[in-house]
C-alpha positions as CSV (number, residue, x, y, z in Angstrom):
1,M,98.0,105.3,103.9
2,T,99.7,108.7,104.0
3,F,101.3,110.7,101.2
4,A,104.1,112.5,102.9
5,P,107.4,110.7,103.5
6,D,107.8,109.1,107.0
7,M,109.8,111.5,109.2
8,P,110.3,109.8,112.6
9,H,111.1,112.0,115.6
10,V,109.8,115.1,113.8
11,S,106.5,116.5,115.1
12,R,104.3,118.4,112.8
13,R,101.4,120.7,113.2
14,G,98.3,119.7,111.2
15,L,96.8,121.9,108.5
16,M,93.3,122.8,107.4
17,L,92.7,121.7,103.8
18,I,89.8,123.6,102.3
19,L,88.0,122.5,99.2
20,S,85.5,124.9,97.6
21,S,83.7,124.8,94.3
22,P,80.3,125.6,92.7
23,S,77.9,122.7,93.1
24,G,78.6,120.0,90.6
25,A,82.3,120.8,90.0
26,G,83.4,117.7,92.0
27,K,84.7,118.8,95.3
28,S,82.7,116.4,97.4
29,T,83.8,113.4,95.3
30,I,87.4,114.5,95.5
31,A,87.1,115.0,99.2
32,Q,85.7,111.5,99.8
33,A,88.5,109.9,97.7
34,I,91.2,111.7,99.7
35,L,89.6,110.8,103.0
36,E,89.5,107.1,102.0
37,Q,93.1,107.1,101.1
38,D,94.8,109.0,103.9
39,N,94.6,108.1,107.5
40,C,96.2,111.3,108.7
41,L,93.2,113.3,107.3
42,E,89.8,113.7,108.9
43,L,86.7,115.5,107.9
44,S,85.5,118.5,109.9
45,V,82.0,117.7,111.1
46,S,79.8,120.8,111.3
47,V,77.3,121.8,113.9
48,T,73.8,122.5,112.6
49,T,70.4,123.4,114.1
50,R,68.4,121.7,111.4
51,S,66.8,118.3,112.1
52,P,68.5,115.1,111.0
53,R,67.5,113.7,107.6
54,P,66.8,110.0,107.1
55,G,70.0,108.1,107.6
56,E,72.0,110.9,109.1
57,I,73.9,110.2,112.3
58,D,74.7,112.7,115.0
59,G,78.5,113.2,115.2
60,V,79.1,111.6,111.8
61,H,77.2,113.7,109.3
62,Y,76.6,116.7,111.6
63,H,76.5,117.6,115.2
64,F,72.8,118.3,115.6
65,R,72.2,121.0,118.2
66,T,69.4,123.3,119.4
67,H,69.3,127.1,118.5
68,T,70.0,127.8,122.2
69,D,73.1,125.6,122.2
70,V,74.5,127.2,119.0
71,E,73.8,130.8,120.3
72,A,75.8,129.9,123.4
73,M,78.7,128.6,121.3
74,V,78.7,131.7,119.2
75,A,78.8,133.9,122.3
76,A,81.6,131.8,123.8
77,G,83.7,132.0,120.6
78,G,83.2,128.3,120.0
79,F,83.1,128.4,116.2
80,L,85.9,128.9,113.7
81,E,83.3,129.8,111.2
82,H,79.5,129.9,111.2
83,A,76.6,131.2,109.1
84,Q,72.8,131.2,109.1
85,V,71.2,129.7,106.1
86,F,67.5,130.4,106.0
87,D,66.3,129.5,109.5
88,N,69.1,127.3,110.5
89,H,72.7,127.8,111.7
90,Y,75.8,125.9,110.5
91,G,79.3,126.2,111.8
92,T,82.7,124.6,112.5
93,P,83.3,123.9,116.1
94,R,86.7,125.2,117.3
95,E,87.8,122.7,119.9
96,P,88.0,119.4,117.8
97,V,89.8,121.2,115.0
98,E,92.4,122.8,117.3
99,K,93.0,119.5,119.1
100,A,93.5,117.7,115.7
101,L,96.0,120.3,114.5
102,A,98.0,120.2,117.7
103,A,98.2,116.4,117.4
104,G,99.5,116.6,113.9
105,K,96.3,115.6,112.2
106,D,95.0,117.4,109.1
107,V,91.4,118.4,108.8
108,L,89.4,118.6,105.6
109,F,86.7,121.2,105.0
110,D,84.1,120.9,102.2
111,I,82.8,124.5,102.4
112,D,82.0,127.5,100.3
113,W,84.1,130.7,99.9
114,Q,82.4,132.4,102.8
115,G,83.4,129.7,105.2
116,A,86.9,129.6,103.7
117,R,87.2,133.4,104.2
118,Q,86.2,133.1,107.9
119,L,88.7,130.3,108.5
120,T,91.4,132.3,106.9
121,E,90.7,135.2,109.1
122,K,90.9,133.0,112.2
123,A,93.9,130.8,111.3
124,A,95.7,132.0,108.2
125,N,98.9,130.1,108.9
126,D,97.0,126.8,109.1
127,V,94.8,126.9,106.0
128,V,95.5,125.5,102.6
129,R,92.8,126.6,100.1
130,I,91.9,124.8,96.9
131,F,89.2,126.1,94.5
132,I,87.9,123.6,92.0
133,L,86.5,124.7,88.7
134,P,84.5,122.8,86.1
135,P,86.0,122.7,82.6
136,S,83.0,124.6,81.2
137,L,79.5,125.7,82.1
138,S,78.0,123.2,79.8
139,E,79.9,120.4,81.5
140,L,78.9,121.7,84.9
141,E,75.2,121.6,83.9
142,R,75.6,118.1,82.4
143,R,77.1,116.9,85.7
144,L,74.3,118.5,87.7
145,R,71.6,116.9,85.5
146,G,73.4,113.6,85.5
147,R,73.0,113.3,89.3
148,G,69.3,112.8,88.7
149,Q,68.7,114.3,92.2
150,D,67.4,117.8,91.5
151,P,64.4,119.1,89.4
152,D,65.1,121.6,86.6
153,E,64.3,124.6,88.8
154,V,67.0,123.6,91.3
155,V,69.5,123.0,88.5
156,R,68.8,126.4,87.1
157,K,69.3,128.0,90.5
158,R,72.6,126.1,91.0
159,M,73.8,127.2,87.6
160,A,72.9,130.9,88.4
161,K,74.7,130.7,91.7
162,A,77.8,129.1,90.1
163,S,79.0,132.4,88.5
164,S,79.0,134.3,91.8
165,E,80.8,131.5,93.5
166,M,83.5,131.3,90.9
167,E,84.1,135.0,91.3
168,H,86.1,134.2,94.4
169,W,88.6,131.8,92.8
170,A,91.5,134.3,93.3
171,E,91.1,134.1,97.1
172,Y,92.5,130.6,97.1
173,D,96.1,129.3,97.2
174,Y,95.5,126.7,94.4
175,V,93.0,126.5,91.6
176,L,92.2,123.2,89.9
177,V,90.2,122.7,86.7
178,N,88.5,119.3,87.3
179,T,88.6,117.9,83.7
180,D,89.6,114.4,84.8
181,L,88.5,113.2,88.2
182,D,91.5,110.8,88.8
183,A,94.0,113.5,87.7
184,S,92.3,116.0,90.1
185,I,92.5,113.6,93.0
186,R,96.2,113.1,92.3
187,A,96.7,116.9,92.1
188,V,95.0,117.4,95.5
189,R,97.2,114.6,97.0
190,S,100.3,116.3,95.7
191,I,99.3,119.7,97.2
192,L,98.6,118.0,100.5
193,E,102.0,116.3,100.5
194,A,103.9,119.4,99.7
195,E,102.1,121.5,102.3
196,R,102.8,118.9,105.0
197,L,106.5,119.3,104.2
198,K,106.6,123.0,104.6
199,R,109.3,124.0,107.1
200,S,106.9,126.2,109.1
201,R,104.8,123.1,109.9
202,Q,107.7,120.9,111.0
203,K,107.6,121.9,114.6
204,G,110.1,119.3,115.7
205,M,112.6,119.8,112.9
206,E,114.9,122.2,114.8
207,T,115.4,119.6,117.6
208,F,115.8,116.8,115.1
209,V,118.5,118.6,113.1
210,A,120.3,119.6,116.3
211,A,120.5,116.0,117.3
212,L,121.7,115.0,113.8
213,R,124.5,117.5,114.2
214,G,125.4,116.3,117.7
215,L,124.4,119.5,119.4
């Protein structure tokens, strides 16, 4: 299903929907819910030089590439954003995103503030940025521990990093406090619907209105 009203004969440029948050605030859960409910939204699949983990599929979870391949892409301007994390590179390939936007498809990015900043620098008119906050630090820690995935030391590191990540909330177009997951999903859906209807994105509207007026 889609959320925006059906507008036949009106072409639309897609948008880049960016969700960022400290680990544990809920952005990945919200992103997955939105993707499952909206067939006009697709997830941006990043390129990485790290090796696949058990169960990961090339082209689905990541595009797994060699360091040589990635260095060539960087030199050719093939990334909208990229970064080196420890010994591996991660980045958003430019070509599939630009093709999707031109075809009227929206692309979802589950990335941090640094990636969001790079995307904004490259394509400010196409990005819609949402920062997701936890209702409290104690609730954030409870959620991190509730996953049962990370040892205490990792949880402590994630909590320490959360403060520096939340410092960048004011760089975003929308800020959402994720107190209730269902309400947060509805809020993101509403933002997406409204952004799709912006006049600047309705590329075929001028022609459509002229036809309505008999011009």
